LUMVEX-868923 format. One record per residue (C-alpha): residue in three letters; x, y, z negated. Coordinates in steps of 0.1 Angstrom, whole numbers. Example, Ala and Ser with C-alpha at 12.3 -4.5 7.8 and 13.67 -1.06 7.14 Angstrom:
% LUMVEX-868923
<rec><type>ALA</type><x>123</x><y>-45</y><z>-78</z></rec>
<rec><type>SER</type><x>137</x><y>-11</y><z>-71</z></rec>
//
This chain:
% LUMVEX-868923
<rec><type>MET</type><x>0</x><y>0</y><z>0</z></rec>
<rec><type>LYS</type><x>13</x><y>34</y><z>10</z></rec>
<rec><type>ILE</type><x>5</x><y>61</y><z>-16</z></rec>
<rec><type>ALA</type><x>9</x><y>99</y><z>-17</z></rec>
<rec><type>ILE</type><x>10</x><y>116</y><z>-50</z></rec>
<rec><type>VAL</type><x>-1</x><y>153</y><z>-47</z></rec>
<rec><type>THR</type><x>9</x><y>178</y><z>-73</z></rec>
<rec><type>ILE</type><x>3</x><y>216</y><z>-73</z></rec>
<rec><type>ASN</type><x>24</x><y>231</y><z>-102</z></rec>
<rec><type>GLN</type><x>51</x><y>223</y><z>-127</z></rec>
<rec><type>PRO</type><x>28</x><y>204</y><z>-152</z></rec>
<rec><type>SER</type><x>14</x><y>182</y><z>-125</z></rec>
<rec><type>LEU</type><x>48</x><y>175</y><z>-111</z></rec>
<rec><type>ASN</type><x>60</x><y>166</y><z>-146</z></rec>
<rec><type>SER</type><x>31</x><y>141</y><z>-147</z></rec>
<rec><type>ALA</type><x>40</x><y>127</y><z>-113</z></rec>
<rec><type>CYS</type><x>76</x><y>121</y><z>-125</z></rec>
<rec><type>LYS</type><x>62</x><y>101</y><z>-154</z></rec>
<rec><type>LEU</type><x>38</x><y>82</y><z>-132</z></rec>
<rec><type>PHE</type><x>62</x><y>73</y><z>-104</z></rec>
<rec><type>PRO</type><x>81</x><y>45</y><z>-123</z></rec>
<rec><type>TYR</type><x>48</x><y>27</y><z>-128</z></rec>
<rec><type>LEU</type><x>42</x><y>24</y><z>-90</z></rec>
<rec><type>LYS</type><x>74</x><y>5</y><z>-80</z></rec>
<rec><type>GLU</type><x>54</x><y>-22</y><z>-62</z></rec>
<rec><type>TYR</type><x>40</x><y>4</y><z>-38</z></rec>
<rec><type>GLU</type><x>56</x><y>27</y><z>-11</z></rec>
<rec><type>VAL</type><x>52</x><y>61</y><z>-28</z></rec>
<rec><type>ASP</type><x>58</x><y>97</y><z>-16</z></rec>
<rec><type>VAL</type><x>54</x><y>127</y><z>-40</z></rec>
<rec><type>TYR</type><x>44</x><y>161</y><z>-27</z></rec>
<rec><type>GLY</type><x>50</x><y>193</y><z>-46</z></rec>
<rec><type>LYS</type><x>58</x><y>231</y><z>-44</z></rec>
<rec><type>LYS</type><x>93</x><y>244</y><z>-40</z></rec>
<rec><type>ASP</type><x>114</x><y>258</y><z>-69</z></rec>
<rec><type>LEU</type><x>100</x><y>233</y><z>-94</z></rec>
<rec><type>THR</type><x>122</x><y>210</y><z>-115</z></rec>
<rec><type>HIS</type><x>120</x><y>172</y><z>-112</z></rec>
<rec><type>ASN</type><x>140</x><y>140</y><z>-115</z></rec>
<rec><type>LEU</type><x>128</x><y>124</y><z>-82</z></rec>
<rec><type>GLU</type><x>152</x><y>113</y><z>-55</z></rec>
<rec><type>GLU</type><x>130</x><y>131</y><z>-30</z></rec>
<rec><type>LEU</type><x>102</x><y>156</y><z>-33</z></rec>
<rec><type>ILE</type><x>82</x><y>165</y><z>-1</z></rec>
<rec><type>LEU</type><x>76</x><y>202</y><z>-1</z></rec>
<rec><type>TYR</type><x>45</x><y>219</y><z>11</z></rec>
<rec><type>LYS</type><x>30</x><y>254</y><z>11</z></rec>
<rec><type>LYS</type><x>-8</x><y>248</y><z>13</z></rec>
<rec><type>LEU</type><x>-28</x><y>217</y><z>3</z></rec>
<rec><type>ASP</type><x>-46</x><y>218</y><z>37</z></rec>
<rec><type>ASP</type><x>-12</x><y>214</y><z>54</z></rec>
<rec><type>ILE</type><x>-6</x><y>180</y><z>38</z></rec>
<rec><type>LEU</type><x>-41</x><y>165</y><z>32</z></rec>
<rec><type>VAL</type><x>-49</x><y>163</y><z>69</z></rec>
<rec><type>PRO</type><x>-19</x><y>141</y><z>79</z></rec>
<rec><type>ALA</type><x>-20</x><y>123</y><z>45</z></rec>
<rec><type>TRP</type><x>-56</x><y>113</y><z>53</z></rec>
<rec><type>LYS</type><x>-44</x><y>92</y><z>83</z></rec>
<rec><type>GLY</type><x>-9</x><y>83</y><z>70</z></rec>
<rec><type>TYR</type><x>-16</x><y>68</y><z>36</z></rec>
<rec><type>ASP</type><x>-37</x><y>41</y><z>22</z></rec>
<rec><type>ALA</type><x>-43</x><y>60</y><z>-10</z></rec>
<rec><type>ILE</type><x>-39</x><y>96</y><z>-23</z></rec>
<rec><type>ILE</type><x>-34</x><y>102</y><z>-60</z></rec>
<rec><type>CYS</type><x>-42</x><y>138</y><z>-70</z></rec>
<rec><type>ILE</type><x>-29</x><y>153</y><z>-102</z></rec>
<rec><type>LEU</type><x>-50</x><y>185</y><z>-100</z></rec>
<rec><type>ALA</type><x>-86</x><y>196</y><z>-107</z></rec>
<rec><type>MET</type><x>-113</x><y>173</y><z>-95</z></rec>
<rec><type>GLY</type><x>-133</x><y>201</y><z>-81</z></rec>
<rec><type>ALA</type><x>-105</x><y>213</y><z>-60</z></rec>
<rec><type>VAL</type><x>-99</x><y>178</y><z>-47</z></rec>
<rec><type>VAL</type><x>-136</x><y>174</y><z>-38</z></rec>
<rec><type>ARG</type><x>-136</x><y>208</y><z>-19</z></rec>
<rec><type>LYS</type><x>-104</x><y>199</y><z>0</z></rec>
<rec><type>ILE</type><x>-113</x><y>164</y><z>11</z></rec>
<rec><type>ALA</type><x>-149</x><y>172</y><z>20</z></rec>
<rec><type>PRO</type><x>-142</x><y>182</y><z>56</z></rec>
<rec><type>LEU</type><x>-120</x><y>151</y><z>61</z></rec>
<rec><type>LEU</type><x>-146</x><y>125</y><z>52</z></rec>
<rec><type>GLU</type><x>-154</x><y>102</y><z>82</z></rec>
<rec><type>ASP</type><x>-165</x><y>67</y><z>72</z></rec>
<rec><type>LYS</type><x>-163</x><y>45</y><z>41</z></rec>
<rec><type>ALA</type><x>-147</x><y>18</y><z>62</z></rec>
<rec><type>THR</type><x>-117</x><y>39</y><z>72</z></rec>
<rec><type>ASP</type><x>-113</x><y>68</y><z>46</z></rec>
<rec><type>PRO</type><x>-83</x><y>63</y><z>23</z></rec>
<rec><type>ALA</type><x>-86</x><y>57</y><z>-14</z></rec>
<rec><type>VAL</type><x>-86</x><y>90</y><z>-33</z></rec>
<rec><type>ILE</type><x>-78</x><y>90</y><z>-71</z></rec>
<rec><type>VAL</type><x>-77</x><y>118</y><z>-96</z></rec>
<rec><type>ILE</type><x>-56</x><y>115</y><z>-127</z></rec>
<rec><type>ASN</type><x>-52</x><y>141</y><z>-155</z></rec>
<rec><type>LEU</type><x>-20</x><y>156</y><z>-167</z></rec>
<rec><type>ALA</type><x>-17</x><y>134</y><z>-198</z></rec>
<rec><type>LEU</type><x>-21</x><y>103</y><z>-176</z></rec>
<rec><type>ASP</type><x>-47</x><y>89</y><z>-199</z></rec>
<rec><type>LYS</type><x>-78</x><y>93</y><z>-178</z></rec>
<rec><type>ILE</type><x>-81</x><y>82</y><z>-142</z></rec>
<rec><type>VAL</type><x>-110</x><y>84</y><z>-117</z></rec>
<rec><type>PRO</type><x>-113</x><y>65</y><z>-84</z></rec>
<rec><type>LEU</type><x>-131</x><y>93</y><z>-65</z></rec>
<rec><type>LEU</type><x>-135</x><y>79</y><z>-30</z></rec>
<rec><type>SER</type><x>-134</x><y>45</y><z>-12</z></rec>
<rec><type>GLY</type><x>-136</x><y>26</y><z>-44</z></rec>
<rec><type>HIS</type><x>-143</x><y>-8</y><z>-28</z></rec>
<rec><type>LEU</type><x>-131</x><y>-10</y><z>8</z></rec>
<rec><type>GLY</type><x>-104</x><y>16</y><z>4</z></rec>
<rec><type>GLY</type><x>-92</x><y>-1</y><z>-28</z></rec>
<rec><type>ALA</type><x>-95</x><y>29</y><z>-51</z></rec>
<rec><type>ASN</type><x>-111</x><y>10</y><z>-80</z></rec>
<rec><type>GLU</type><x>-85</x><y>-18</y><z>-79</z></rec>
<rec><type>LEU</type><x>-56</x><y>7</y><z>-77</z></rec>
<rec><type>ALA</type><x>-70</x><y>28</y><z>-105</z></rec>
<rec><type>ASP</type><x>-74</x><y>-4</y><z>-126</z></rec>
<rec><type>ASN</type><x>-38</x><y>-14</y><z>-119</z></rec>
<rec><type>ILE</type><x>-25</x><y>20</y><z>-129</z></rec>
<rec><type>ALA</type><x>-47</x><y>22</y><z>-160</z></rec>
<rec><type>ASN</type><x>-35</x><y>-12</y><z>-172</z></rec>
<rec><type>ALA</type><x>1</x><y>-2</y><z>-167</z></rec>
<rec><type>LEU</type><x>-1</x><y>32</y><z>-184</z></rec>
<rec><type>PRO</type><x>-4</x><y>34</y><z>-222</z></rec>
<rec><type>ASN</type><x>-39</x><y>42</y><z>-234</z></rec>
<rec><type>CYS</type><x>-52</x><y>51</y><z>-200</z></rec>
<rec><type>VAL</type><x>-90</x><y>49</y><z>-193</z></rec>
<rec><type>ASN</type><x>-102</x><y>41</y><z>-158</z></rec>
<rec><type>PHE</type><x>-136</x><y>58</y><z>-152</z></rec>
<rec><type>ILE</type><x>-153</x><y>38</y><z>-125</z></rec>
<rec><type>SER</type><x>-186</x><y>52</y><z>-113</z></rec>
<rec><type>THR</type><x>-195</x><y>25</y><z>-88</z></rec>
<rec><type>ALA</type><x>-228</x><y>10</y><z>-100</z></rec>
<rec><type>THR</type><x>-221</x><y>-25</y><z>-89</z></rec>
<rec><type>ASP</type><x>-189</x><y>-26</y><z>-109</z></rec>
<rec><type>GLN</type><x>-206</x><y>-12</y><z>-140</z></rec>
<rec><type>THR</type><x>-234</x><y>-37</y><z>-139</z></rec>
<rec><type>ASN</type><x>-214</x><y>-67</y><z>-126</z></rec>
<rec><type>THR</type><x>-235</x><y>-68</y><z>-95</z></rec>
<rec><type>LEU</type><x>-224</x><y>-86</y><z>-63</z></rec>
<rec><type>ALA</type><x>-208</x><y>-61</y><z>-39</z></rec>
<rec><type>PHE</type><x>-210</x><y>-76</y><z>-4</z></rec>
<rec><type>GLU</type><x>-182</x><y>-53</y><z>9</z></rec>
<rec><type>MET</type><x>-159</x><y>-66</y><z>-18</z></rec>
<rec><type>LEU</type><x>-169</x><y>-102</y><z>-9</z></rec>
<rec><type>ALA</type><x>-159</x><y>-95</y><z>26</z></rec>
<rec><type>LYS</type><x>-126</x><y>-77</y><z>17</z></rec>
<rec><type>LYS</type><x>-116</x><y>-105</y><z>-6</z></rec>
<rec><type>ASN</type><x>-121</x><y>-131</y><z>21</z></rec>
<rec><type>ASP</type><x>-108</x><y>-111</y><z>50</z></rec>
<rec><type>TRP</type><x>-141</x><y>-110</y><z>68</z></rec>
<rec><type>LYS</type><x>-151</x><y>-84</y><z>93</z></rec>
<rec><type>ILE</type><x>-181</x><y>-62</y><z>84</z></rec>
<rec><type>GLU</type><x>-207</x><y>-50</y><z>109</z></rec>
<rec><type>ASN</type><x>-236</x><y>-26</y><z>104</z></rec>
<rec><type>LEU</type><x>-220</x><y>-12</y><z>72</z></rec>
<rec><type>LYS</type><x>-247</x><y>15</y><z>70</z></rec>
<rec><type>ALA</type><x>-271</x><y>-12</y><z>59</z></rec>
<rec><type>LEU</type><x>-250</x><y>-19</y><z>28</z></rec>
<rec><type>ALA</type><x>-264</x><y>9</y><z>6</z></rec>
<rec><type>LYS</type><x>-300</x><y>-5</y><z>8</z></rec>
<rec><type>ILE</type><x>-288</x><y>-41</y><z>1</z></rec>
<rec><type>SER</type><x>-268</x><y>-30</y><z>-29</z></rec>
<rec><type>ASN</type><x>-298</x><y>-10</y><z>-42</z></rec>
<rec><type>ARG</type><x>-320</x><y>-40</y><z>-39</z></rec>
<rec><type>LEU</type><x>-296</x><y>-61</y><z>-60</z></rec>
<rec><type>LEU</type><x>-292</x><y>-33</y><z>-86</z></rec>
<rec><type>ASN</type><x>-330</x><y>-32</y><z>-89</z></rec>
<rec><type>LYS</type><x>-331</x><y>-69</y><z>-94</z></rec>
<rec><type>GLN</type><x>-349</x><y>-75</y><z>-61</z></rec>
<rec><type>MET</type><x>-344</x><y>-105</y><z>-39</z></rec>
<rec><type>VAL</type><x>-320</x><y>-103</y><z>-10</z></rec>
<rec><type>LYS</type><x>-320</x><y>-129</y><z>18</z></rec>
<rec><type>VAL</type><x>-287</x><y>-143</y><z>29</z></rec>
<rec><type>ALA</type><x>-286</x><y>-161</y><z>63</z></rec>
<rec><type>THR</type><x>-255</x><y>-183</y><z>62</z></rec>
<rec><type>TYR</type><x>-243</x><y>-218</y><z>58</z></rec>
<rec><type>ARG</type><x>-250</x><y>-237</y><z>26</z></rec>
<rec><type>THR</type><x>-214</x><y>-242</y><z>18</z></rec>
<rec><type>VAL</type><x>-206</x><y>-205</y><z>21</z></rec>
<rec><type>PHE</type><x>-237</x><y>-196</y><z>1</z></rec>
<rec><type>GLU</type><x>-227</x><y>-219</y><z>-27</z></rec>
<rec><type>ASN</type><x>-192</x><y>-204</y><z>-29</z></rec>
<rec><type>ILE</type><x>-206</x><y>-169</y><z>-36</z></rec>
<rec><type>SER</type><x>-197</x><y>-166</y><z>-73</z></rec>
<rec><type>THR</type><x>-227</x><y>-144</y><z>-82</z></rec>
<rec><type>ARG</type><x>-259</x><y>-155</y><z>-66</z></rec>
<rec><type>ASP</type><x>-284</x><y>-137</y><z>-88</z></rec>
<rec><type>ASN</type><x>-313</x><y>-125</y><z>-67</z></rec>
<rec><type>LEU</type><x>-300</x><y>-141</y><z>-36</z></rec>
<rec><type>GLU</type><x>-320</x><y>-164</y><z>-14</z></rec>
<rec><type>LEU</type><x>-305</x><y>-187</y><z>12</z></rec>
<rec><type>VAL</type><x>-324</x><y>-185</y><z>45</z></rec>
<rec><type>GLY</type><x>-319</x><y>-198</y><z>80</z></rec>
<rec><type>PHE</type><x>-307</x><y>-178</y><z>109</z></rec>
<rec><type>ASP</type><x>-342</x><y>-177</y><z>124</z></rec>
<rec><type>ASN</type><x>-354</x><y>-157</y><z>93</z></rec>
<rec><type>ILE</type><x>-333</x><y>-125</y><z>96</z></rec>
<rec><type>ASP</type><x>-347</x><y>-91</y><z>91</z></rec>
<rec><type>LEU</type><x>-332</x><y>-57</y><z>82</z></rec>
<rec><type>ASP</type><x>-331</x><y>-66</y><z>45</z></rec>
<rec><type>THR</type><x>-311</x><y>-98</y><z>52</z></rec>
<rec><type>VAL</type><x>-273</x><y>-102</y><z>49</z></rec>
<rec><type>VAL</type><x>-259</x><y>-124</y><z>76</z></rec>
<rec><type>ILE</type><x>-227</x><y>-143</y><z>70</z></rec>
<rec><type>SER</type><x>-216</x><y>-160</y><z>102</z></rec>
<rec><type>PRO</type><x>-188</x><y>-156</y><z>128</z></rec>
<rec><type>THR</type><x>-212</x><y>-162</y><z>157</z></rec>
<rec><type>VAL</type><x>-246</x><y>-147</y><z>147</z></rec>
<rec><type>HIS</type><x>-250</x><y>-110</y><z>156</z></rec>
<rec><type>SER</type><x>-278</x><y>-89</y><z>143</z></rec>
<rec><type>GLU</type><x>-287</x><y>-53</y><z>133</z></rec>
<rec><type>SER</type><x>-286</x><y>-61</y><z>96</z></rec>
<rec><type>LEU</type><x>-255</x><y>-61</y><z>74</z></rec>
<rec><type>THR</type><x>-232</x><y>-88</y><z>88</z></rec>
<rec><type>LEU</type><x>-201</x><y>-104</y><z>74</z></rec>
<rec><type>ARG</type><x>-180</x><y>-124</y><z>99</z></rec>
<rec><type>PRO</type><x>-157</x><y>-151</y><z>85</z></rec>
<rec><type>LYS</type><x>-130</x><y>-163</y><z>108</z></rec>
<rec><type>VAL</type><x>-133</x><y>-197</y><z>125</z></rec>
<rec><type>TYR</type><x>-110</x><y>-227</y><z>125</z></rec>
<rec><type>LEU</type><x>-106</x><y>-246</y><z>157</z></rec>
<rec><type>GLY</type><x>-101</x><y>-283</y><z>161</z></rec>
<rec><type>ILE</type><x>-84</x><y>-291</y><z>194</z></rec>
<rec><type>GLY</type><x>-79</x><y>-325</y><z>211</z></rec>
<rec><type>CYS</type><x>-62</x><y>-330</y><z>245</z></rec>
<rec><type>ASN</type><x>-49</x><y>-356</y><z>268</z></rec>
<rec><type>ARG</type><x>-12</x><y>-363</y><z>269</z></rec>
<rec><type>ASP</type><x>9</x><y>-336</y><z>287</z></rec>
<rec><type>THR</type><x>-19</x><y>-311</y><z>289</z></rec>
<rec><type>THR</type><x>-3</x><y>-278</y><z>297</z></rec>
<rec><type>PHE</type><x>-2</x><y>-246</y><z>277</z></rec>
<rec><type>GLU</type><x>-21</x><y>-228</y><z>304</z></rec>
<rec><type>GLU</type><x>-49</x><y>-253</y><z>304</z></rec>
<rec><type>ILE</type><x>-53</x><y>-251</y><z>266</z></rec>
<rec><type>GLU</type><x>-52</x><y>-213</y><z>265</z></rec>
<rec><type>GLU</type><x>-78</x><y>-210</y><z>293</z></rec>
<rec><type>SER</type><x>-101</x><y>-236</y><z>276</z></rec>
<rec><type>VAL</type><x>-99</x><y>-219</y><z>242</z></rec>
<rec><type>GLN</type><x>-107</x><y>-185</y><z>258</z></rec>
<rec><type>LEU</type><x>-137</x><y>-199</y><z>276</z></rec>
<rec><type>PHE</type><x>-149</x><y>-215</y><z>243</z></rec>
<rec><type>LEU</type><x>-145</x><y>-183</y><z>224</z></rec>
<rec><type>GLU</type><x>-162</x><y>-162</y><z>250</z></rec>
<rec><type>LYS</type><x>-192</x><y>-185</y><z>250</z></rec>
<rec><type>TYR</type><x>-197</x><y>-178</y><z>213</z></rec>
<rec><type>ASN</type><x>-189</x><y>-141</y><z>214</z></rec>
<rec><type>LEU</type><x>-155</x><y>-146</y><z>196</z></rec>
<rec><type>THR</type><x>-120</x><y>-134</y><z>203</z></rec>
<rec><type>MET</type><x>-86</x><y>-149</y><z>195</z></rec>
<rec><type>GLN</type><x>-85</x><y>-125</y><z>165</z></rec>
<rec><type>ASP</type><x>-115</x><y>-142</y><z>151</z></rec>
<rec><type>VAL</type><x>-96</x><y>-175</y><z>148</z></rec>
<rec><type>LYS</type><x>-79</x><y>-182</y><z>115</z></rec>
<rec><type>ASN</type><x>-60</x><y>-213</y><z>125</z></rec>
<rec><type>ILE</type><x>-61</x><y>-245</y><z>146</z></rec>
<rec><type>ALA</type><x>-58</x><y>-282</y><z>139</z></rec>
<rec><type>SER</type><x>-55</x><y>-316</y><z>156</z></rec>
<rec><type>PHE</type><x>-48</x><y>-353</y><z>151</z></rec>
<rec><type>GLU</type><x>-12</x><y>-362</y><z>141</z></rec>
<rec><type>ALA</type><x>-6</x><y>-380</y><z>174</z></rec>
<rec><type>LYS</type><x>-7</x><y>-346</y><z>190</z></rec>
<rec><type>ALA</type><x>21</x><y>-332</y><z>168</z></rec>
<rec><type>ASP</type><x>46</x><y>-334</y><z>197</z></rec>
<rec><type>GLU</type><x>22</x><y>-321</y><z>224</z></rec>
<rec><type>VAL</type><x>43</x><y>-293</y><z>240</z></rec>
<rec><type>GLY</type><x>14</x><y>-274</y><z>255</z></rec>
<rec><type>LEU</type><x>-5</x><y>-274</y><z>222</z></rec>
<rec><type>LEU</type><x>26</x><y>-263</y><z>202</z></rec>
<rec><type>GLU</type><x>33</x><y>-236</y><z>227</z></rec>
<rec><type>PHE</type><x>-2</x><y>-223</y><z>223</z></rec>
<rec><type>ALA</type><x>1</x><y>-222</y><z>185</z></rec>
<rec><type>LYS</type><x>34</x><y>-204</y><z>187</z></rec>
<rec><type>LYS</type><x>21</x><y>-177</y><z>211</z></rec>
<rec><type>TYR</type><x>-8</x><y>-168</y><z>188</z></rec>
<rec><type>SER</type><x>10</x><y>-173</y><z>155</z></rec>
<rec><type>PHE</type><x>-12</x><y>-202</y><z>144</z></rec>
<rec><type>ASP</type><x>2</x><y>-225</y><z>116</z></rec>
<rec><type>ILE</type><x>-12</x><y>-255</y><z>134</z></rec>
<rec><type>GLN</type><x>-22</x><y>-284</y><z>111</z></rec>
<rec><type>PHE</type><x>-21</x><y>-321</y><z>120</z></rec>
<rec><type>TYR</type><x>-42</x><y>-347</y><z>102</z></rec>
<rec><type>GLU</type><x>-37</x><y>-384</y><z>99</z></rec>
<rec><type>LYS</type><x>-61</x><y>-411</y><z>108</z></rec>
<rec><type>GLY</type><x>-70</x><y>-419</y><z>72</z></rec>
<rec><type>ALA</type><x>-80</x><y>-383</y><z>64</z></rec>
<rec><type>ILE</type><x>-102</x><y>-380</y><z>96</z></rec>
<rec><type>ASN</type><x>-120</x><y>-413</y><z>90</z></rec>
<rec><type>ALA</type><x>-126</x><y>-406</y><z>54</z></rec>
<rec><type>LEU</type><x>-150</x><y>-377</y><z>63</z></rec>
<rec><type>GLU</type><x>-186</x><y>-387</y><z>59</z></rec>
<rec><type>ASN</type><x>-199</x><y>-364</y><z>86</z></rec>
<rec><type>GLU</type><x>-216</x><y>-377</y><z>118</z></rec>
<rec><type>PHE</type><x>-195</x><y>-366</y><z>148</z></rec>
<rec><type>SER</type><x>-201</x><y>-364</y><z>185</z></rec>
<rec><type>LYS</type><x>-191</x><y>-394</y><z>205</z></rec>
<rec><type>SER</type><x>-154</x><y>-394</y><z>212</z></rec>
<rec><type>ALA</type><x>-129</x><y>-412</y><z>234</z></rec>
<rec><type>SER</type><x>-105</x><y>-412</y><z>205</z></rec>
<rec><type>THR</type><x>-126</x><y>-439</y><z>189</z></rec>
<rec><type>LYS</type><x>-116</x><y>-463</y><z>216</z></rec>
<rec><type>PHE</type><x>-80</x><y>-453</y><z>219</z></rec>
<rec><type>PHE</type><x>-71</x><y>-445</y><z>182</z></rec>
<rec><type>GLY</type><x>-99</x><y>-459</y><z>161</z></rec>
<rec><type>LEU</type><x>-109</x><y>-424</y><z>150</z></rec>
<rec><type>LYS</type><x>-142</x><y>-408</y><z>143</z></rec>
<rec><type>GLY</type><x>-131</x><y>-379</y><z>165</z></rec>
<rec><type>VAL</type><x>-104</x><y>-353</y><z>169</z></rec>
<rec><type>ALA</type><x>-117</x><y>-318</y><z>175</z></rec>
<rec><type>GLU</type><x>-147</x><y>-319</y><z>151</z></rec>
<rec><type>PRO</type><x>-130</x><y>-336</y><z>121</z></rec>
<rec><type>SER</type><x>-98</x><y>-316</y><z>126</z></rec>
<rec><type>ALA</type><x>-117</x><y>-284</y><z>126</z></rec>
<rec><type>ILE</type><x>-135</x><y>-294</y><z>93</z></rec>
<rec><type>LEU</type><x>-103</x><y>-306</y><z>76</z></rec>
<rec><type>GLY</type><x>-84</x><y>-274</y><z>85</z></rec>
<rec><type>SER</type><x>-112</x><y>-250</y><z>75</z></rec>
<rec><type>LYS</type><x>-120</x><y>-232</y><z>42</z></rec>
<rec><type>TYR</type><x>-156</x><y>-243</y><z>36</z></rec>
<rec><type>LYS</type><x>-155</x><y>-276</y><z>55</z></rec>
<rec><type>GLU</type><x>-185</x><y>-267</y><z>75</z></rec>
<rec><type>LEU</type><x>-187</x><y>-276</y><z>113</z></rec>
<rec><type>ILE</type><x>-206</x><y>-247</y><z>130</z></rec>
<rec><type>ILE</type><x>-198</x><y>-254</y><z>166</z></rec>
<rec><type>LYS</type><x>-198</x><y>-289</y><z>179</z></rec>
<rec><type>LYS</type><x>-171</x><y>-300</y><z>203</z></rec>
<rec><type>GLU</type><x>-171</x><y>-288</y><z>239</z></rec>
<rec><type>VAL</type><x>-152</x><y>-306</y><z>267</z></rec>
<rec><type>TYR</type><x>-131</x><y>-287</y><z>293</z></rec>
<rec><type>ASN</type><x>-115</x><y>-301</y><z>324</z></rec>
<rec><type>GLN</type><x>-123</x><y>-336</y><z>311</z></rec>
<rec><type>LYS</type><x>-91</x><y>-335</y><z>290</z></rec>
<rec><type>ILE</type><x>-95</x><y>-308</y><z>263</z></rec>
<rec><type>THR</type><x>-120</x><y>-308</y><z>234</z></rec>
<rec><type>ILE</type><x>-126</x><y>-279</y><z>211</z></rec>
<rec><type>ALA</type><x>-148</x><y>-275</y><z>180</z></rec>
<rec><type>GLY</type><x>-153</x><y>-248</y><z>154</z></rec>
<rec><type>ALA</type><x>-156</x><y>-248</y><z>116</z></rec>
<rec><type>ILE</type><x>-155</x><y>-223</y><z>88</z></rec>
//
């Protein structure tokens, strides 16, 4: 995390010098006025706050302000764009014993950063105003951030959060395994993808809607004939992804049967896209209780399958969401989450 500490006078610069050692795990720049004393290796000088806040808005993940909260609010107001992209903004007092995550508490990480600072500093109190944090209510944006899921239709989040805060039911259209892994399911109802409305949260990499949508990444299981080329595999995967409105960036990893561990085309494909390809042995594949599509691997290797079971074994939730597809009569691909 790249952090800017903004000071405005000698007292706030003194506080920044005391705070700086507690932020060693971050990349930190301190901004201050000229002709002030400090013990920092480098102090970035500025004349007006406006001169530094505009570039800092785009250049830092978080901005820690040691100045009046009202001044901070007035200065950042014209810079606000979107809660998905605005940096974390934190205000801390001169005594370093009260800290306020002012902006981008969840997606920008202000709440978490303020917590880390408060826990490190002696007798520091973190004043979090986010209602979901104060009431221990599920925050879907934090669920997405924790799991590295994309978020679509973020503007629908406020209504969903308010429903949960008001103890009203919220429908969640997703897969049972994903639903059961949500740690706080109070007032949540699992529904099918055919029961989506604007008050529903969708959790799926392939289902698109106008409601709040969280998109987990997919894990691909890939089977292929001996000596299948890299070009054939790449083209087939791209066709598979396009069919389900996915891109290569939506793929977390790929997997296959251990007999394919020396398949040059498959290894070259994994290397190009930086996949840590996993190979699974016969015992692990046949131990799965799932019913799989008919596969030629049953005849040649005595396996239940390659693409489908490999996708499941390599995935996080062990849920097959896209059954295998066959390309050029030599490549099979399936998707799981």
